C-alpha positions as CSV (number, residue, x, y, z in Angstrom):
1,K,-70.7,42.4,-19.3
2,C,-69.1,43.8,-15.8
3,G,-68.5,47.1,-17.4
4,Q,-72.4,47.6,-18.1
5,L,-73.5,46.4,-14.5
6,L,-71.2,48.8,-12.9
7,S,-72.1,51.1,-15.2
8,A,-74.8,52.3,-13.2
9,F,-72.9,52.7,-10.1
10,M,-70.6,54.6,-11.3
11,L,-70.3,58.3,-12.1
12,R,-67.7,59.3,-14.6
13,R,-66.6,62.6,-15.7
14,L,-63.8,64.1,-17.6
15,K,-61.7,67.0,-16.0
16,R,-62.4,69.3,-19.6
17,E,-66.4,69.0,-18.7
18,V,-65.6,69.8,-14.9
19,L,-63.5,72.4,-15.0
20,Q,-64.6,74.6,-17.9
21,S,-61.4,77.0,-18.5
22,L,-59.2,74.5,-19.0
23,P,-57.3,75.0,-22.2
24,A,-57.2,72.7,-24.6
25,K,-54.5,70.1,-24.8
26,T,-51.6,70.6,-27.2
27,E,-49.0,67.7,-28.0
28,A,-45.7,68.2,-29.8
29,L,-43.6,65.6,-31.2
30,V,-40.0,65.8,-30.8
31,Y,-38.1,63.3,-32.8
32,V,-34.2,62.2,-32.0
33,P,-31.7,60.5,-33.1
34,M,-30.6,57.7,-31.3
35,S,-27.3,57.9,-29.5
36,A,-24.1,55.8,-30.3
37,T,-25.2,53.0,-27.4
38,Q,-29.0,52.7,-28.5
39,C,-27.6,52.0,-32.3
40,E,-25.3,49.8,-30.5
41,L,-27.7,48.0,-28.6
42,S,-30.5,47.5,-31.2
43,R,-27.6,46.0,-33.6
44,Q,-26.6,43.4,-31.4
45,L,-30.2,43.0,-30.3
46,L,-30.9,42.4,-34.2
47,L,-28.1,40.1,-34.6
48,S,-28.9,38.1,-32.0
49,G,-32.6,37.4,-33.5
50,A,-31.3,37.1,-37.2
51,K,-31.9,33.3,-37.1
52,V,-35.9,34.0,-35.7
53,L,-36.3,36.5,-38.4
54,A,-34.9,34.3,-41.1
55,R,-37.0,31.6,-40.0
56,M,-39.4,33.9,-39.9
57,Q,-39.4,34.6,-43.5
58,Q,-38.8,31.3,-44.8
59,S,-42.2,30.2,-43.2
60,T,-43.6,33.6,-44.5
61,E,-42.5,32.5,-48.1
62,E,-43.7,28.9,-47.7
63,G,-47.2,29.8,-46.7
64,R,-46.8,27.4,-43.7
65,E,-49.6,27.1,-41.6
66,E,-49.5,28.1,-37.6
67,S,-47.6,25.4,-35.9
68,G,-45.8,24.4,-33.1
69,A,-41.9,26.0,-33.9
70,V,-43.8,28.7,-35.4
71,S,-45.6,29.5,-32.8
72,K,-42.3,29.7,-31.0
73,D,-40.8,32.0,-33.6
74,W,-43.8,34.4,-33.2
75,T,-43.0,34.4,-29.5
76,A,-39.1,35.0,-30.4
77,M,-40.1,37.8,-32.5
78,Q,-42.8,39.5,-30.4
79,S,-40.1,39.5,-27.4
80,L,-37.1,41.1,-30.2
81,L,-39.9,43.9,-30.7
82,L,-40.3,44.6,-27.2
83,S,-36.5,44.6,-26.7
84,L,-35.7,47.2,-29.3
85,R,-38.8,49.3,-28.5
86,K,-37.1,49.2,-25.1
87,C,-34.0,50.2,-26.7
88,C,-35.1,53.1,-27.9
89,S,-37.1,54.2,-25.4
90,H,-35.3,53.6,-21.9
91,P,-32.1,51.9,-23.0
92,Q,-31.0,52.0,-19.3
93,L,-33.5,48.9,-18.5
94,F,-30.9,46.4,-20.0
95,G,-28.6,46.9,-16.9
96,S,-25.1,45.9,-16.9
97,W,-25.1,45.2,-20.7
98,M,-26.1,48.5,-21.7
99,G,-22.8,49.9,-19.2
100,E,-20.9,47.7,-21.2
101,V,-22.2,48.6,-24.4
102,A,-21.6,52.2,-23.3
103,S,-18.2,51.8,-22.4
104,K,-17.6,50.5,-25.8
105,C,-19.2,53.7,-27.4
106,G,-17.6,56.1,-25.2
107,E,-20.7,57.1,-23.3
């Protein structure tokens, strides 16, 4: 609703509409394997979240509805997934823990 009110006062232009000579955008996907440090970090993260994953699987198989415990498990699952994504993208965000794992892996 706020966007509709403000749209009358805002001018939105796209770069390709303003600059006609702009070439089309090209994207390239480059797949790179994870380093030994990233593999070890992800393994440790999965081991630390194994209990949550087991509880989530059990509640799914039993067909339980949303309860307080399931809600907490869901939050823990989201946190685990975010940490795994962080591990793949930027393992340096783990700080000292990443340094310990990297020295153990020889990187």
